[in-house]
C-alpha positions in Angstrom: -31.2 19.5 39.2 -29.4 21.9 36.8 -28.1 19.0 34.8 -31.5 17.4 34.5 -32.9 20.8 33.3 -30.1 21.2 30.7 -30.7 17.7 29.4 -34.5 18.4 29.1 -33.9 21.7 27.3 -31.5 20.0 24.9 -34.0 17.3 24.1 -36.8 19.9 23.6 -34.5 22.0 21.3 -33.7 18.8 19.3 -37.3 17.9 18.8 -38.2 21.5 18.0 -35.5 21.6 15.2 -36.7 18.3 13.8 -40.3 19.4 13.7 -39.3 22.6 11.7 -37.4 20.6 9.1 -40.2 18.1 8.8 -42.7 20.8 8.0 -41.0 21.9 4.8 -42.9 21.0 1.6 -41.4 17.9 -0.1 -42.0 17.7 -3.8 -42.4 14.1 -4.7 -42.8 12.2 -8.0 -46.3 11.2 -6.9 -47.5 14.8 -6.4 -45.9 15.9 -9.7 -47.5 13.0 -11.6 -51.0 13.7 -10.2 -50.5 17.4 -10.8 -48.8 17.6 -14.2 -48.9 14.2 -16.0 -51.8 12.6 -17.9 -51.9 9.8 -20.5 -50.6 12.0 -23.3 -47.5 13.3 -21.6 -44.8 12.2 -19.1 -42.6 13.4 -16.3 -38.8 13.1 -16.8 -36.7 12.6 -13.6 -33.0 13.2 -13.8 -30.8 11.7 -11.1 -27.5 13.7 -11.2 -26.0 11.0 -9.0 -23.6 13.3 -7.2 -22.9 15.6 -10.1 -24.5 19.0 -11.0 -25.9 20.6 -14.1 -23.4 22.6 -16.2 -26.0 25.1 -17.3 -29.1 26.7 -15.8 -32.2 24.5 -15.8 -35.9 25.5 -15.3 -36.9 24.4 -11.8 -40.6 23.9 -11.1 -42.1 25.4 -8.0 -45.6 24.2 -7.3 -48.1 26.8 -6.2 -51.2 28.7 -7.5 -52.6 27.7 -10.8 -49.9 25.9 -12.8 -46.9 26.8 -10.6 -43.8 28.7 -11.9 -40.5 27.9 -13.4 -37.2 29.5 -12.4 -33.9 29.2 -14.1 -31.5 27.8 -11.5 -27.8 27.2 -11.8 -25.9 24.2 -10.3 -28.9 21.9 -10.1 -28.0 18.6 -8.6 -29.6 15.6 -6.8 -33.0 14.8 -8.3 -34.3 17.1 -11.0 -37.8 17.0 -12.3 -38.5 18.0 -15.9 -42.2 18.5 -15.9 -44.7 19.5 -18.7 -44.7 23.2 -19.1 -41.0 23.9 -18.5 -39.9 26.5 -21.0 -43.4 26.3 -22.5 -42.8 22.8 -23.7 -45.1 19.8 -23.5 -43.7 16.4 -22.8 -45.8 14.4 -25.2 -45.0 12.3 -28.3 -43.1 14.4 -30.8 -41.9 17.0 -28.3 -38.2 17.2 -27.4 -35.8 18.4 -24.8 -32.0 18.6 -24.5 -30.2 16.2 -22.2 -28.4 18.2 -19.5 -24.6 18.5 -19.5 -23.1 17.4 -16.2 -20.2 18.5 -14.0 -19.0 15.2 -12.6 -18.1 14.7 -8.9 -14.4 15.1 -8.1 -12.4 12.1 -9.4 -15.1 11.0 -11.8 -15.8 11.5 -15.5 -19.3 11.8 -16.9 -20.2 9.0 -19.4 -23.8 9.8 -20.2 -27.4 9.2 -19.2 -29.0 5.8 -18.5 -32.7 5.9 -19.6 -35.5 3.6 -18.5 -37.4 3.7 -21.8 -34.4 3.3 -24.2 -32.0 0.4 -24.6 -29.0 2.7 -25.2 -27.3 5.4 -23.2 -27.8 9.1 -24.0 -25.1 11.7 -24.3 -25.2 15.2 -22.8 -26.4 18.0 -25.0 -28.1 15.6 -27.4 -31.8 16.1 -28.3 -34.2 13.6 -26.8 -37.4 13.4 -28.9 -40.3 11.6 -27.2 -42.0 8.9 -29.2 -45.3 7.1 -28.7 -43.4 4.1 -27.5 -41.6 6.2 -24.8 -44.9 7.5 -23.6 -46.4 4.0 -23.6 -43.5 2.4 -21.7 -43.3 5.3 -19.2 -47.0 4.8 -18.3 -46.8 1.0 -18.4 -43.7 0.6 -16.3 -43.4 3.7 -14.1 -46.7 5.5 -13.9 -45.8 8.1 -16.5 -42.3 8.8 -15.4 -39.1 8.4 -17.4 -36.0 8.0 -15.2 -32.6 9.3 -16.3 -29.5 8.5 -14.2 -26.1 10.1 -14.7 -23.3 7.5 -15.2 -19.7 8.0 -14.2 -16.4 6.3 -14.3 -13.2 7.0 -12.4 -11.2 9.8 -14.1 -7.8 8.8 -15.3 -5.1 9.7 -12.9 -2.9 12.5 -14.2 0.7 11.6 -14.8 3.3 12.8 -12.4 3.8 16.3 -13.9 6.8 17.2 -11.6 8.7 14.1 -12.6 8.1 14.8 -16.3 9.3 18.4 -15.9 12.4 17.4 -13.9 13.1 14.6 -16.5 13.1 17.1 -19.3 15.2 19.7 -17.4 17.7 17.0 -16.5 18.2 16.0 -20.1 18.5 19.6 -21.3 20.9 20.9 -18.6 22.8 17.6 -18.5 23.4 17.8 -22.2 24.6 21.4 -21.9 26.9 20.5 -19.0 28.2 17.5 -20.8 29.0 19.4 -23.9 30.6 22.4 -22.1 32.5 20.8 -19.2 32.7 17.0 -19.8 34.4 16.8 -23.2 31.1 16.7 -25.2 29.7 13.7 -23.4 26.0 14.5 -23.0 25.2 11.2 -21.3 27.8 11.9 -18.6 26.3 15.4 -18.0 22.8 13.8 -17.7 24.1 11.3 -15.2 25.8 14.1 -13.2 22.5 16.1 -13.0 20.6 12.9 -12.0 23.1 12.3 -9.2 22.8 15.9 -8.0 19.0 15.8 -8.0 19.0 12.4 -6.2 15.6 11.5 -4.7 13.6 14.2 -6.6 13.3 12.1 -9.7 
């Protein structure tokens, strides 16, 4: 009987935890579009794709009247740049700066892929909205411009220890060769290499 009760309590606790997490307000593109976007402006959605913002970004919090913006550090995941951030509109002629990105470990940030431009955008560049951008955003994505961070594998660092030992072997081998092996630096280097054995 105790086992059955403990299983029932565990199940109830699990459903209780799930119901709490499900009740949190979820800010979706649809709610932002209906709340902040009309035919003259757009919503810009940045997908950091595993990376994070290098600098603080204004994060929109819906609420009374027009909502509020709070500067937040380390923004990652999906970030919404909505009209009104930093007092800016997102209509033709307005501009914003493309976020700089801290890439995930082992990756290197390449730039931003944009749904309304046929070329990639670099971090810290200025993106000026054109009438074409507004038109394509509304025609293709209900007033949303999607930006996706692109990465490539970072180049593997060279074996630093092997490089340091190689330099030290040549320096000390040359000194030993000159002082103790009748001036033969190559014999001194060979001796040091033999002493170090498997470390190189």
